[in-house]
DSSP file (Angstrom, degrees, kcal/mol; ACC not computed):
  #  RESIDUE AA STRUCTURE BP1 BP2  ACC     N-H-->O    O-->H-N    N-H-->O    O-->H-N    TCO  KAPPA ALPHA  PHI   PSI    X-CA   Y-CA   Z-CA
    1    1 A M              0   0    0      0, 0.0     3,-0.1     0, 0.0    54,-0.0   0.000 360.0 360.0 360.0 134.7    0.0    0.0    0.0
    2    2 A R        -     0   0    0      1,-0.1     2,-0.1     0, 0.0     0, 0.0  -0.285 360.0 -83.4 -65.5 156.8    1.3    3.5   -0.9
    3    3 A P        -     0   0    0      0, 0.0    53,-0.3     0, 0.0     2,-0.3  -0.385  43.1-116.9 -69.6 145.8    1.7    5.9    1.9
    4    4 A V        -     0   0    0     51,-0.1     2,-0.6    -2,-0.1    51,-0.2  -0.623  22.3-139.8 -77.8 136.0   -1.5    7.9    3.0
    5    5 A I  E     -A   54   0A   0     49,-2.8    49,-3.0    -2,-0.3     2,-0.5  -0.895  17.1-150.6 -97.5 123.0   -1.2   11.7    2.5
    6    6 A W  E     +A   53   0A   0     -2,-0.6     2,-0.3    47,-0.2    47,-0.2  -0.821  17.3 177.7 -98.8 129.6   -2.7   13.6    5.4
    7    7 A T  E     -A   52   0A   0     45,-2.6    45,-3.0    -2,-0.5     2,-0.4  -0.931  14.4-164.0-127.2 156.3   -4.2   17.0    5.0
    8    8 A C  E     +A   51   0A   0     -2,-0.3     2,-0.4    43,-0.2    43,-0.2  -0.934  20.8 168.8-142.5 115.2   -5.9   19.4    7.4
    9    9 A K  E     -A   50   0A   0     41,-2.0    41,-3.4    -2,-0.4     5,-0.1  -0.950  35.8-115.9-131.1 143.3   -8.0   22.2    6.1
   10   10 A K  E >>  -A   49   0A   0     -2,-0.4     3,-1.1    39,-0.2     4,-0.7  -0.389  43.3-105.6 -65.5 158.6  -10.5   24.8    7.3
   11   11 A F  G >4 S+     0   0    0     37,-1.0     3,-1.2    35,-0.3    -1,-0.1   0.893 120.4  52.8 -54.6 -45.3  -13.9   24.4    5.8
   12   12 A D  G 34 S+     0   0    0     34,-0.3    -1,-0.3     1,-0.3    34,-0.0   0.675 105.0  57.1 -70.2 -15.3  -13.5   27.4    3.5
   13   13 A D  G <4 S+     0   0    0     -3,-1.1    -1,-0.3     2,-0.1    -2,-0.2   0.604  83.5 105.0 -88.3 -12.8  -10.3   26.0    2.1
   14   14 A L  S << S-     0   0    0     -3,-1.2     2,-0.2    -4,-0.7    -3,-0.0  -0.409  70.5-127.0 -68.5 143.3  -11.8   22.7    1.0
   15   15 A T     >  -     0   0    0      1,-0.1     4,-2.7    -2,-0.1     5,-0.3  -0.482  24.9-110.6 -80.6 162.7  -12.3   22.2   -2.6
   16   16 A T  H  > S+     0   0    0      1,-0.2     4,-2.5     2,-0.2     5,-0.2   0.932 121.4  51.6 -58.6 -43.3  -15.8   21.2   -3.8
   17   17 A A  H  > S+     0   0    0      2,-0.2     4,-2.1     1,-0.2    -1,-0.2   0.883 109.7  48.5 -62.0 -39.9  -14.4   17.7   -4.7
   18   18 A E  H  > S+     0   0    0      2,-0.2     4,-2.3     1,-0.2    -1,-0.2   0.928 111.6  49.4 -64.6 -45.2  -12.8   17.3   -1.3
   19   19 A L  H  X S+     0   0    0     -4,-2.7     4,-2.6     1,-0.2     5,-0.3   0.901 109.9  52.0 -62.7 -40.7  -16.1   18.3    0.4
   20   20 A Y  H  X S+     0   0    0     -4,-2.5     4,-2.5    -5,-0.3    -1,-0.2   0.937 109.5  49.5 -59.7 -44.9  -18.0   15.8   -1.8
   21   21 A C  H  X S+     0   0    0     -4,-2.1     4,-2.4     1,-0.2     5,-0.2   0.897 111.7  49.2 -61.2 -39.8  -15.6   13.0   -0.8
   22   22 A I  H  X S+     0   0    0     -4,-2.3     4,-2.5     2,-0.2    -2,-0.2   0.953 114.3  42.7 -65.4 -48.4  -15.9   13.8    2.9
   23   23 A L  H  X S+     0   0    0     -4,-2.6     4,-2.2     1,-0.2    -1,-0.2   0.831 113.8  54.0 -67.0 -31.0  -19.7   13.9    2.8
   24   24 A N  H  X S+     0   0    0     -4,-2.5     4,-2.7    -5,-0.3    -1,-0.2   0.933 110.3  44.6 -67.1 -45.1  -19.8   10.8    0.7
   25   25 A L  H  X S+     0   0    0     -4,-2.4     4,-2.0     2,-0.2     5,-0.3   0.937 113.7  50.8 -65.4 -47.1  -17.6    8.8    3.1
   26   26 A R  H  X>S+     0   0    0     -4,-2.5     4,-2.6    -5,-0.2     5,-0.6   0.922 113.9  44.8 -56.5 -46.1  -19.5   10.0    6.1
   27   27 A S  I  X>S+     0   0    0     -4,-2.2     5,-2.4     1,-0.2     4,-1.4   0.933 109.5  55.7 -63.8 -46.6  -22.8    9.0    4.5
   28   28 A K  I  <>S+     0   0    0     -4,-2.7     5,-1.9    -5,-0.2    -1,-0.2   0.856 122.5  26.1 -54.1 -38.9  -21.4    5.6    3.3
   29   29 A V  I  <>S+     0   0    0     -4,-2.0     5,-2.0     3,-0.2    -2,-0.2   0.911 127.9  37.3 -96.4 -51.5  -20.5    4.6    6.8
   30   30 A F  I  <5S+     0   0    0     -4,-2.6     6,-0.7    -5,-0.3    -3,-0.2   0.860 130.3  24.5 -77.5 -33.7  -22.8    6.5    9.2
   31   31 A V  I  <XS+     0   0    0     -4,-1.4     5,-1.0    -5,-0.6     4,-0.4   0.918 133.0  28.4 -95.4 -54.2  -26.0    6.4    7.3
   32   32 A V  I > <S+     0   0    0     -5,-2.4     3,-0.7     3,-0.2    -3,-0.2   0.984 127.5  36.2 -76.0 -60.1  -25.8    3.4    4.9
   33   33 A E  I 3 <S+     0   0    0     -5,-1.9    -3,-0.2    -6,-0.3    -4,-0.2   0.928 126.2  39.0 -60.7 -47.4  -23.5    0.9    6.8
   34   34 A Q  T 3 <S-     0   0    0     -5,-2.0    -1,-0.2     2,-0.1    -2,-0.2   0.464 101.5-130.9 -87.3   0.2  -24.8    1.8   10.2
   35   35 A H  T < 5 +     0   0    0     -3,-0.7     2,-0.6    -4,-0.4    -3,-0.2   0.901  56.4 146.0  54.2  46.2  -28.4    2.1    9.2
   36   36 A C      < -     0   0    0     -5,-1.0     2,-0.9    -6,-0.7    -1,-0.2  -0.931  37.8-157.7-121.5 110.2  -28.7    5.4   11.0
   37   37 A V        +     0   0    0     -2,-0.6     2,-0.3    -3,-0.1    -6,-0.1  -0.759  40.4 127.0 -90.7 114.8  -30.9    8.0    9.5
   38   38 A Y        -     0   0    0     -2,-0.9     2,-1.0   102,-0.0     3,-0.1  -0.971  67.4 -90.4-156.2 164.2  -29.8   11.4   10.8
   39   39 A L        -     0   0    0     -2,-0.3    -2,-0.0     1,-0.2     0, 0.0  -0.742  35.8-175.3 -84.7 102.9  -28.8   14.8    9.5
   40   40 A D  S    S+     0   0    0     -2,-1.0     2,-1.7     1,-0.2    -1,-0.2   0.868  71.8  74.6 -69.2 -37.6  -25.0   14.6    9.1
   41   41 A T        +     0   0    0      1,-0.2    -1,-0.2    -3,-0.1    -2,-0.0  -0.594  61.4 164.3 -78.7  89.6  -24.7   18.2    8.2
   42   42 A D        -     0   0    0     -2,-1.7    -1,-0.2     1,-0.0    -2,-0.1   0.307  58.6-100.2 -96.2   6.4  -25.2   19.6   11.7
   43   43 A G  S    S+     0   0    0     -3,-0.0     4,-0.1     1,-0.0     3,-0.1   0.401 103.8  94.2  90.7  -5.6  -23.9   23.1   11.3
   44   44 A R    >>  +     0   0    0      1,-0.1     3,-1.2     2,-0.1     4,-0.6   0.652  58.7  82.9 -96.3 -15.9  -20.5   22.4   12.8
   45   45 A D  G >4 S+     0   0    0      1,-0.3     3,-1.0     2,-0.2   -34,-0.3   0.858  86.3  57.6 -56.6 -40.2  -18.6   21.7    9.6
   46   46 A S  G 34 S+     0   0    0      1,-0.3   -35,-0.3    -3,-0.1   -34,-0.3   0.742 108.7  45.1 -67.3 -21.4  -18.0   25.4    8.9
   47   47 A A  G <4 S+     0   0    0     -3,-1.2    -1,-0.3    -4,-0.1    -2,-0.2   0.501 103.4  91.5 -95.1  -5.1  -16.2   25.9   12.3
   48   48 A A  S << S-     0   0    0     -3,-1.0   -37,-1.0    -4,-0.6     2,-0.4  -0.459  70.8-132.0 -93.3 157.9  -14.2   22.7   11.9
   49   49 A F  E     -AB  10  65A   0     16,-2.3    16,-2.9   -39,-0.2     2,-0.6  -0.896  29.9-136.6 -98.2 141.0  -10.8   21.8   10.6
   50   50 A H  E     -AB   9  64A   0    -41,-3.4   -41,-2.0    -2,-0.4     2,-0.6  -0.890  13.6-160.4-108.6 116.8  -11.2   18.7    8.3
   51   51 A F  E     -AB   8  63A   0     12,-2.9    12,-1.9    -2,-0.6     2,-0.4  -0.856  18.5-178.0-102.3 115.9   -8.5   16.1    8.8
   52   52 A C  E     -AB   7  62A   0    -45,-3.0   -45,-2.6    -2,-0.6     2,-0.6  -0.930  24.9-154.4-127.8 138.4   -8.3   13.8    5.8
   53   53 A G  E     -AB   6  61A   0      8,-2.9     7,-2.9    -2,-0.4     8,-1.3  -0.952  20.9-168.6-109.1 118.7   -6.2   10.7    4.8
   54   54 A W  E     -AB   5  59A   0    -49,-3.0   -49,-2.8    -2,-0.6     2,-0.5  -0.874  12.5-173.7-113.1 137.5   -5.9   10.3    1.1
   55   55 A L  E >  S- B   0  58A   0      3,-2.7     3,-1.2    -2,-0.4   -51,-0.1  -0.961  80.3 -23.6-129.6 111.1   -4.6    7.2   -0.8
   56   56 A E  T 3  S-     0   0    0     -2,-0.5    -1,-0.1   -53,-0.3     3,-0.1   0.922 127.8 -49.5  49.2  50.2   -4.2    7.7   -4.5
   57   57 A N  T 3  S+     0   0    0      1,-0.2     2,-0.5     0, 0.0    -1,-0.3   0.614 115.7 116.6  65.4  16.4   -6.8   10.5   -4.6
   58   58 A K  E <   -B   55   0A   0     -3,-1.2    -3,-2.7   -37,-0.0     2,-0.7  -0.966  68.8-125.4-114.0 129.9   -9.3    8.5   -2.6
   59   59 A L  E     +B   54   0A   0     -2,-0.5    -5,-0.2    -5,-0.2     3,-0.1  -0.628  39.0 163.1 -75.4 116.2  -10.4    9.6    0.8
   60   60 A V  E     +     0   0A   0     -7,-2.9    24,-2.3    -2,-0.7     2,-0.3   0.557  62.3  22.3-111.7 -13.6   -9.8    6.6    3.1
   61   61 A A  E     +BC  53  83A   0     -8,-1.3    -8,-2.9    22,-0.2     2,-0.3  -0.985  64.9 169.4-153.2 148.8   -9.9    8.2    6.6
   62   62 A Y  E     +BC  52  82A   0     20,-2.6    20,-2.7    -2,-0.3     2,-0.3  -0.994   9.0 160.8-158.3 146.7  -11.5   11.3    7.9
   63   63 A C  E     -B   51   0A   0    -12,-1.9   -12,-2.9    -2,-0.3     2,-0.4  -0.948  29.7-126.9-157.3 163.3  -12.3   13.2   11.1
   64   64 A R  E     -BC  50  79A   0     15,-3.0    15,-2.7    -2,-0.3     2,-0.6  -0.923  13.5-143.9-114.6 142.3  -13.2   16.8   12.0
   65   65 A L  E     -BC  49  78A   0    -16,-2.9   -16,-2.3    -2,-0.4    13,-0.2  -0.917  16.5-161.3-108.1 118.2  -11.4   18.8   14.6
   66   66 A L  E     - C   0  77A   0     11,-3.5    11,-2.1    -2,-0.6   -18,-0.1  -0.841  13.8-128.8-110.1 132.9  -13.6   21.3   16.5
   67   67 A P    >>  -     0   0    0      0, 0.0     3,-1.8     0, 0.0     4,-0.5  -0.283  47.7 -72.6 -72.1 163.5  -12.4   24.2   18.5
   68   68 A P  T 34 S+     0   0    0      0, 0.0     8,-0.2     0, 0.0    45,-0.0  -0.233 118.8  28.5 -54.9 141.1  -13.5   24.7   22.1
   69   69 A G  T 34 S+     0   0    0      3,-2.3     7,-0.1     6,-0.8    -3,-0.0   0.258  98.0  87.1  94.4 -12.0  -17.1   25.9   22.4
   70   70 A V  T <4 S+     0   0    0     -3,-1.8     6,-0.1     5,-0.3   -22,-0.0   0.943 111.8   3.0 -87.1 -52.8  -18.4   24.3   19.3
   71   71 A A  S  < S+     0   0    0     -4,-0.5     5,-0.1     4,-0.3    44,-0.0   0.803 141.9  19.5 -98.9 -34.0  -19.3   20.7   20.5
   72   72 A Y  B >  S-H   75   0B   0      3,-0.7    -3,-2.3    -5,-0.3     3,-1.5  -0.998  90.2-100.1-137.6 135.6  -18.4   21.2   24.3
   73   73 A P  T 3  S-     0   0    0      0, 0.0     3,-0.1     0, 0.0    -3,-0.0  -0.356 103.2  -8.9 -55.7 125.9  -18.0   24.3   26.4
   74   74 A Q  T 3  S+     0   0    0      1,-0.1     2,-0.4    -2,-0.1     0, 0.0   0.479 116.5  99.1  65.9   4.1  -14.3   25.2   26.8
   75   75 A L  B <   -H   72   0B   0     -3,-1.5    -6,-0.8    -8,-0.2    -3,-0.7  -0.973  66.3-133.0-127.2 140.9  -13.1   21.9   25.3
   76   76 A A  E     - d   0 113A   0     36,-0.8    38,-2.6    -2,-0.4     2,-0.3  -0.384  29.0-160.0 -74.7 164.2  -11.9   21.0   21.8
   77   77 A S  E     -Cd  66 114A   0    -11,-2.1   -11,-3.5    36,-0.2     2,-0.4  -0.988  20.5-145.9-148.5 154.9  -13.3   17.9   20.2
   78   78 A I  E     +C   65   0A   0     36,-0.6    38,-0.4    -2,-0.3     2,-0.3  -0.987  35.7 160.9-118.7 131.3  -12.7   15.4   17.5
   79   79 A G  E     +C   64   0A   0    -15,-2.7   -15,-3.0    -2,-0.4     3,-0.2  -0.883  42.2  44.3-145.2 175.8  -15.8   14.0   15.7
   80   80 A R  E     -     0   0A   0     -2,-0.3     2,-0.4     1,-0.2    -1,-0.2   0.858  68.2-177.4  56.0  40.4  -17.1   12.2   12.6
   81   81 A V  E     +     0   0A   0     -3,-0.1     2,-0.3   -18,-0.1   -18,-0.2  -0.559  12.3 160.8 -75.1 121.8  -14.2    9.8   12.9
   82   82 A V  E     -C   62   0A   0    -20,-2.7   -20,-2.6    -2,-0.4     2,-0.4  -1.000  28.3-166.8-148.9 139.8  -14.5    7.4    9.9
   83   83 A T  E     -C   61   0A   0     -2,-0.3   -22,-0.2   -22,-0.2     5,-0.1  -0.997  39.5-103.3-126.2 138.3  -12.4    5.0    7.9
   84   84 A D    >   -     0   0    0    -24,-2.3     3,-2.6    -2,-0.4     4,-0.2  -0.303  32.2-123.9 -53.7 132.2  -13.3    3.5    4.6
   85   85 A P  G >  S+     0   0    0      0, 0.0     3,-1.2     0, 0.0     4,-0.3   0.823 109.9  61.6 -52.2 -31.8  -14.5   -0.1    5.2
   86   86 A A  G 3  S+     0   0    0      1,-0.2     3,-0.1     2,-0.1    -2,-0.1   0.613 109.8  40.6 -71.2 -11.7  -12.0   -1.4    2.7
   87   87 A F  G X >S+     0   0    0     -3,-2.6     3,-0.9   -27,-0.2     5,-0.6   0.162  81.5 105.2-121.6  17.3   -9.1    0.0    4.9
   88   88 A R  G X 5S+     0   0    0     -3,-1.2     3,-0.7     1,-0.2     5,-0.3   0.795  75.9  53.4 -74.5 -27.4  -10.1   -0.8    8.5
   89   89 A K  G 3 5S+     0   0    0     -4,-0.3    -1,-0.2     1,-0.2    -2,-0.1   0.343  90.5  79.6 -89.2   7.3   -7.8   -3.7    9.2
   90   90 A D  G < 5S-     0   0    0     -3,-0.9    -1,-0.2     0, 0.0    -2,-0.1   0.407 107.0-110.1 -94.1   0.4   -4.7   -1.7    8.3
   91   91 A G  T <>5S+     0   0    0     -3,-0.7     4,-1.8    -4,-0.1     5,-0.1   0.646  77.4 134.1  80.0  15.1   -4.4    0.2   11.5
   92   92 A L  H  >< +     0   0    0     -5,-0.6     4,-2.9     1,-0.2     5,-0.2   0.859  64.0  56.2 -67.2 -38.4   -5.4    3.4    9.7
   93   93 A G  H  > S+     0   0    0     -5,-0.3     4,-2.3     2,-0.2    -1,-0.2   0.887 108.5  47.1 -62.7 -39.2   -7.8    4.6   12.3
   94   94 A K  H  > S+     0   0    0      2,-0.2     4,-2.4     1,-0.2    -1,-0.2   0.900 113.2  49.2 -66.3 -42.6   -5.2    4.5   15.1
   95   95 A I  H  X S+     0   0    0     -4,-1.8     4,-2.2     2,-0.2    -2,-0.2   0.942 113.4  46.3 -61.7 -47.7   -2.7    6.3   12.9
   96   96 A M  H  X S+     0   0    0     -4,-2.9     4,-2.8     1,-0.2    -2,-0.2   0.919 112.7  49.0 -62.3 -45.4   -5.3    9.0   12.0
   97   97 A M  H  X S+     0   0    0     -4,-2.3     4,-2.9     2,-0.2     5,-0.2   0.908 109.6  52.1 -64.5 -42.2   -6.5    9.5   15.6
   98   98 A T  H  X S+     0   0    0     -4,-2.4     4,-1.9     1,-0.2    -1,-0.2   0.952 115.6  41.3 -57.1 -49.2   -2.9    9.8   16.9
   99   99 A K  H  X S+     0   0    0     -4,-2.2     4,-2.4     1,-0.2    -2,-0.2   0.871 114.6  52.2 -65.4 -38.1   -2.2   12.5   14.3
  100  100 A A  H  X S+     0   0    0     -4,-2.8     4,-2.4     2,-0.2    -2,-0.2   0.884 108.3  50.7 -69.7 -38.2   -5.6   14.1   14.9
  101  101 A I  H  X S+     0   0    0     -4,-2.9     4,-2.2     2,-0.2    -2,-0.2   0.961 112.8  46.3 -59.1 -52.4   -5.1   14.3   18.7
  102  102 A A  H  X S+     0   0    0     -4,-1.9     4,-2.2    -5,-0.2    -2,-0.2   0.901 113.4  49.1 -59.0 -42.5   -1.7   16.0   18.2
  103  103 A K  H  X S+     0   0    0     -4,-2.4     4,-3.1     1,-0.2     5,-0.2   0.877 108.6  52.7 -68.0 -36.0   -3.1   18.4   15.6
  104  104 A T  H  X S+     0   0    0     -4,-2.4     4,-2.0     2,-0.2     6,-0.5   0.912 109.3  49.3 -66.8 -39.8   -6.0   19.4   17.8
  105  105 A Y  H  X S+     0   0    0     -4,-2.2     4,-1.5     1,-0.2     5,-0.4   0.927 116.5  43.6 -61.2 -43.4   -3.6   20.2   20.7
  106  106 A D  H  < S+     0   0    0     -4,-2.2    -2,-0.2    -5,-0.2    -1,-0.2   0.931 114.8  47.2 -65.6 -48.0   -1.5   22.3   18.2
  107  107 A L  H  < S+     0   0    0     -4,-3.1    -1,-0.2     1,-0.2    -2,-0.2   0.906 126.0  25.3 -64.7 -42.1   -4.4   24.1   16.5
  108  108 A F  H  < S-     0   0    0     -4,-2.0    -1,-0.2    -5,-0.2    -2,-0.2   0.493  94.4-127.0-107.8  -4.3   -6.3   25.1   19.5
  109  109 A G     <  +     0   0    0     -4,-1.5    -3,-0.1    -5,-0.2    -4,-0.1   0.798  59.3 145.1  64.8  29.2   -3.7   25.3   22.3
  110  110 A V        -     0   0    0     -6,-0.5    -1,-0.2    -5,-0.4     3,-0.1  -0.486  48.1-155.6 -96.7 168.1   -5.7   23.0   24.5
  111  111 A T  S    S+     0   0    0      1,-0.2    40,-3.1    -2,-0.1     2,-0.3   0.422  79.9  48.4-117.3  -8.2   -4.6   20.3   27.0
  112  112 A R  E     - E   0 150A   0     38,-0.2   -36,-0.8    39,-0.1     2,-0.4  -0.989  59.8-166.4-136.3 146.4   -7.8   18.3   27.0
  113  113 A I  E     -dE  76 149A   0     36,-2.3    36,-2.0    -2,-0.3     2,-0.4  -0.995   8.0-159.1-132.5 132.7  -10.0   16.9   24.2
  114  114 A K  E     -dE  77 148A   0    -38,-2.6   -36,-0.6    -2,-0.4     2,-0.3  -0.926  11.2-178.5-116.3 142.3  -13.5   15.5   24.6
  115  115 A I  E     - E   0 147A   0     32,-2.6    32,-2.5    -2,-0.4     2,-0.6  -0.919  30.2-134.5-131.1 159.0  -15.3   13.1   22.3
  116  116 A G  E     - E   0 146A   0    -38,-0.4     2,-0.3    -2,-0.3    30,-0.2  -0.948  40.5-170.1-108.3 103.1  -18.7   11.5   22.0
  117  117 A A  E     - E   0 145A   0     28,-2.9    28,-2.5    -2,-0.6     2,-0.2  -0.750  30.2-108.3-102.9 143.3  -17.7    7.9   21.1
  118  118 A Q  E >   - E   0 144A   0     -2,-0.3     3,-2.3    26,-0.2    26,-0.3  -0.485  36.2-125.3 -59.2 132.0  -19.7    5.0   20.0
  119  119 A Q  G >  S+     0   0    0     24,-2.8     3,-1.7     1,-0.3     4,-0.2   0.802 106.3  62.4 -58.7 -33.8  -19.7    2.7   22.9
  120  120 A Y  G 3  S+     0   0    0     23,-0.4    -1,-0.3     1,-0.3     3,-0.2   0.652 101.0  55.1 -68.4 -12.6  -18.4   -0.3   21.0
  121  121 A L  G <> S+     0   0    0     -3,-2.3     4,-2.1     1,-0.2    -1,-0.3   0.204  72.8 111.3 -99.7  14.7  -15.2    1.6   20.3
  122  122 A T  H <> S+     0   0    0     -3,-1.7     4,-2.7     1,-0.2     5,-0.2   0.919  78.7  47.2 -55.4 -50.1  -14.5    2.3   24.0
  123  123 A R  H  > S+     0   0    0     -3,-0.2     4,-2.2    -4,-0.2    -1,-0.2   0.892 109.6  54.5 -65.5 -40.1  -11.4    0.1   24.0
  124  124 A F  H  4 S+     0   0    0      1,-0.2     4,-0.5     2,-0.2    -1,-0.2   0.949 113.6  41.2 -54.6 -50.5  -10.1    1.6   20.7
  125  125 A Y  H ><>S+     0   0    0     -4,-2.1     5,-2.1     1,-0.2     3,-0.9   0.852 110.4  57.2 -68.9 -35.8  -10.2    5.1   22.2
  126  126 A E  H ><5S+     0   0    0     -4,-2.7     3,-1.9     1,-0.2    -1,-0.2   0.882 101.8  57.6 -61.5 -38.2   -8.9    3.9   25.6
  127  127 A N  T 3<5S+     0   0    0     -4,-2.2    -1,-0.2     1,-0.3    -2,-0.2   0.700 103.3  53.4 -66.0 -17.8   -5.8    2.6   23.8
  128  128 A L  T < 5S-     0   0    0     -3,-0.9    -1,-0.3    -4,-0.5    -2,-0.2   0.337 130.5 -94.4 -95.2   4.8   -5.3    6.1   22.5
  129  129 A G  T < 5S+     0   0    0     -3,-1.9    21,-0.4     1,-0.3    -3,-0.2   0.359  79.6 136.9  98.8  -5.2   -5.4    7.6   26.1
  130  130 A F      < -     0   0    0     -5,-2.1     2,-0.4    19,-0.1    -1,-0.3  -0.419  36.4-157.7 -72.8 151.5   -9.0    8.5   26.3
  131  131 A R  E     -F  148   0A   0     17,-2.8    17,-2.5    -2,-0.1     2,-0.1  -0.985  27.2-103.6-129.2 140.2  -11.0    7.8   29.6
  132  132 A V  E     +F  147   0A   0     -2,-0.4    15,-0.3    15,-0.2     3,-0.0  -0.398  37.5 175.0 -63.9 133.8  -14.8    7.4   29.9
  133  133 A S        +     0   0    0     13,-3.2     2,-0.3    -2,-0.1    14,-0.2   0.258  55.6  39.9-126.6  11.5  -16.3   10.5   31.4
  134  134 A S  S    S-     0   0    0     12,-0.8     3,-0.1     3,-0.0    -1,-0.0  -0.949  81.7 -96.2-148.6 168.2  -20.1    9.9   31.2
  135  135 A E        -     0   0    0     -2,-0.3    11,-0.3     1,-0.1    -2,-0.1  -0.489  61.9 -82.0 -75.8 159.0  -22.7    7.3   31.6
  136  136 A P        +     0   0    0      0, 0.0     2,-0.3     0, 0.0     9,-0.2  -0.354  54.9 179.7 -61.1 142.3  -23.8    5.6   28.3
  137  137 A Y  E     -G  144   0A   0      7,-2.4     7,-3.5     5,-0.1     2,-0.5  -0.959  28.2-111.2-139.5 161.2  -26.4    7.6   26.2
  138  138 A L  E     +G  143   0A   0     -2,-0.3     2,-0.4     5,-0.2     7,-0.0  -0.803  28.5 178.5 -95.1 131.9  -28.2    7.1   23.0
  139  139 A E  E >  S-G  142   0A   0      3,-1.9     3,-1.8    -2,-0.5    -2,-0.0  -0.969  79.7 -17.0-131.3 117.5  -27.4    9.3   20.0
  140  140 A D  T 3  S-     0   0    0     -2,-0.4  -103,-0.1     1,-0.3    -1,-0.1   0.864 127.7 -56.1  54.0  36.9  -29.4    8.4   16.8
  141  141 A G  T 3  S+     0   0    0      1,-0.2    -1,-0.3  -105,-0.1    -3,-0.1   0.518 116.8 110.3  78.7   3.9  -30.2    5.1   18.3
  142  142 A I  E <  S- G   0 139A   0     -3,-1.8    -3,-1.9   -23,-0.0    -1,-0.2  -0.953  73.5-113.2-115.6 129.1  -26.6    4.1   18.9
  143  143 A P  E     + G   0 138A   0      0, 0.0   -24,-2.8     0, 0.0   -23,-0.4  -0.351  42.6 179.3 -60.7 132.0  -25.0    3.8   22.4
  144  144 A H  E     -EG 118 137A   0     -7,-3.5    -7,-2.4   -26,-0.3     2,-0.3  -0.853  18.0-158.8-129.0 161.8  -22.4    6.5   23.0
  145  145 A L  E     -E  117   0A   0    -28,-2.5   -28,-2.9    -2,-0.3     2,-0.4  -0.982  21.9-124.0-135.4 145.8  -20.1    7.5   25.8
  146  146 A E  E     -E  116   0A   0    -11,-0.3   -13,-3.2    -2,-0.3   -12,-0.8  -0.759  35.2-173.6 -85.2 141.6  -18.3   10.9   26.4
  147  147 A M  E     -EF 115 132A   0    -32,-2.5   -32,-2.6    -2,-0.4     2,-0.3  -0.975  11.3-155.4-136.3 150.7  -14.5   10.4   26.7
  148  148 A L  E     -EF 114 131A   0    -17,-2.5   -17,-2.8    -2,-0.3     2,-0.3  -0.930   5.4-171.1-123.7 146.3  -11.6   12.7   27.6
  149  149 A V  E     -E  113   0A   0    -36,-2.0   -36,-2.3    -2,-0.3     2,-0.3  -0.994  10.9-154.9-130.8 142.0   -7.9   12.7   26.9
  150  150 A S  E      E  112   0A   0    -21,-0.4   -38,-0.2    -2,-0.3   -39,-0.0  -0.894 360.0 360.0-116.5 147.6   -5.3   15.0   28.4
  151  151 A K              0   0    0    -40,-3.1   -39,-0.1    -2,-0.3    -1,-0.1   0.485 360.0 360.0 -71.8 360.0   -1.9   16.1   27.1
């Protein structure tokens, strides 16, 4: 496999083609694969930095980095974490999240990051340093937990 090229752009700096690839991958996984009917365009994308992993011009991994106050008061967040199903067993999700955590610290000058994680991914995020910080809750019919990581 060729190396993945990582990019991080503000919303206004994305090309139309890049935005299409992002929304396509998010819909492919969150709506179609997970059978979850919800409004993906939640008004937060314009405030986010979009962290993308590209392999031969194909978006294979993505997450958005949100500044403090957008998803959680006074805390930065990482959301819409997604890996193309064809690339899930290659460790790409862990690589992306490790890079995204570092980038979030750098971009926003924060020392803590909060996420809303699907509960079945708790161990994945714990292996990245996150700790559970809430009771389970349902979001769009899927069990979630809030988790925190500190620098």
